[in-house]
N, C-alpha and C positions, 0 to 999 in steps of 0.2 A: 385489708378488709375489702377493698374494691376488687382485688383479684379474685378473692374467694366468692364474692357475690356474683361476679360476672363469669365465673368458670375459667378464668385465665390462669396461666402457670404461676405458681408461687415462687418468689425469689428466695430460695433456700439460704444462700449466703447472707442475705439481708436479715433473715429471721435469726440466724446464728449470731450475727453482730448485735441484733436487738437484745438477745439473751445475755450477751457479754455485758452490755451497758446496764441491763437490769440487775445483774449479779453485783455490780459495783455500786449500784444505786445512782447512776448518772442518766439523765435524760438526753438522748441524742437529737441531732438535727436530721432532716430527711437526707441531706447530702452525705452525712457521715454513715447512715445506714445503707444507702443504695450504692455509694461510691461512684455516683454519676458525676463526671467531671464538670458538666455544665451546671448542674444543681449546686454542687459544692462551691464552685467559683462564684455563682450568684449570691450564695449566702455570705461568703466572705466580703464581697463587694457591697452588699446591702447593709451589713451590720453597722456601718458608720453613717448611713443616711438618716438624717433626723426625720422623725415622724413615720419611718418605715422599718428601719433596722433595729429598733430597740428590743423587740422580742428575741431576735437572733443574738444580739450582743448580750442580753441578759442570760440566755441559755448557755452561751459559751463561758460567761463569767461563773455561772453556777457550776458548770462542769469543772472548771479549774479549782474552785473552792472545795468542791466535794472530793476531788482526787487528792488535793493537798491534805485535806483532813484525814483521808484514808491512810495516806503514807505516814502521817504523824501517829496515827493509832497503831499501825503495824510496827513502827520503829520505837514505840514507847518502851523505855527500859533497856534498849539496846546500848551496848558499849560503843564508844567511838573506835575507829580502826586501830589507833595506837594501843588503847587499853585492851581491845580484843586480842590483838597480836601479842602483846606482852603477856597476857594471861595464858595464851596457847603455848608460848615459849617456856614459861615457868612450869606449866603442867608437864611438858615434854622433858624438861630438865629434871624435874622431880622423879619422873618415871625412869629416866635413864640412871639416875643415882640409885634408885631402889633396885634396879636390875643389877647394876654394878656391885652394890653392897651384897646382894644375894650370892653373886659369884664368889666374892671374897670370903663370905661366911662359909660357903660350901667347901672351898678347897682348904680353908684354915681348919675346919672340923675334920676333914679327911687327913690332913697332915698330922694333926694332933692325935688322931686315933691310930694311925698306921706307922708313924715315924718319918722324920724329915729326910732320911737317907735313901728312901726308895728311889729307883731310877725312873726318870721321866722319858718316855719314848720320843725319839727325835724325827721319825719318818714324816709324820704329819706336820710337825713344826717346821721341818726343812722345806716342805712344799709350800706351806703358808708364807714362810719368810721369803722364799724365792719370788713368789707372786707380788708381795708387798714391795720388795726391792725393785722388781721390774716396773712397778707402777710409780714409785716415788724416787728411786735412785738416790742421788746425793742429798736429797732433802732429809734423809735419815741421818742424824748426827753420827759422826765417826766413832764416838765412844760406844754407841749402841751397836753399830754395824760390827765393830771390832769384837764385841762379846759374842754376838751371834756367830760370826765367822770362825771364832776360836773353836767352836763346837764341830767345825767341818761341815756345816750345813750346805755349802755350795760345792763341795767336792764329791758328795755322794758317799763319803767315808767318814764315819763318826770318829772325831779326833779325841774326844773325852766324854766321860759320863756326865749326865746332868741330873743332879738330885733335886728333890723338891725344894730344899734349902737354896741350892744354886739358882733354881728358877725364880725364887722369890727375890734373890739378889739381882737377878737380871731385870725384874720388874722395877726394882728400886732405881736401877740405872736409867731405865726408860723414864721414870717419873722425874728424876733429877734433870734430865735433858728436855723435859716437856716445856714448850713455849706456846701458850694458847694464842698469842698474837700472830704466830705463823700458822695459818690454817692448814697448809699442805703438810707441814711437819707434824702438827698436832694430829691430823687425820692418820698419818703414817704410824705415829707412835701409839695411837689408840688401837690401830689394827694389830700392831706387834704385841701390845699388852694383852689383847684378847687372845691372840694365838698362844702365848705362853700360858695364860690361865686355862685355856682349853686343853693344852697338853698336860697340865697338872691334873685336871679332872679326868683325863683318860688313863691315868696310871692304874694298872690292874694288879 
């Protein structure tokens, strides 16, 4: 007000800080608005002086009370971190199951409508298997690796045909060797299961 009356330059940053305080409903001190080090230090030093600092101490206490009250209002009804995290995990797990079930239903319907003896193309499956093997190596159980490699996937020459029925048996072998406690192995087998399912869906 003094600056405007006397034609002095307005302290724009101080005015912006004043608006911030007003939006939250908190009354500032002069030192907080101006960020003047001397003024701010004097306020902190005077707040404990009897007969002089009570207005400053009261203002700071009011600020703390108002801000705490605002936080309680904003957080009302919010879950604690554990509950929120558990809810997110359960939602993701449910979505994953829904998508996996959709894949199973799709290729089961396809198999039932076209016959279980149709040949599954191995070119894409060979590429996918090679990548997963490169990423996880011996983490993949030997029984699972053996069945994949019997198809000639690493030689570039198809050793035998893979029917839809054979592919489903391969998925059953993957499931039998699945160990959720071994995260690396579980990730590898999840990838392989997905590769086989995609190969089934690509049957033309």
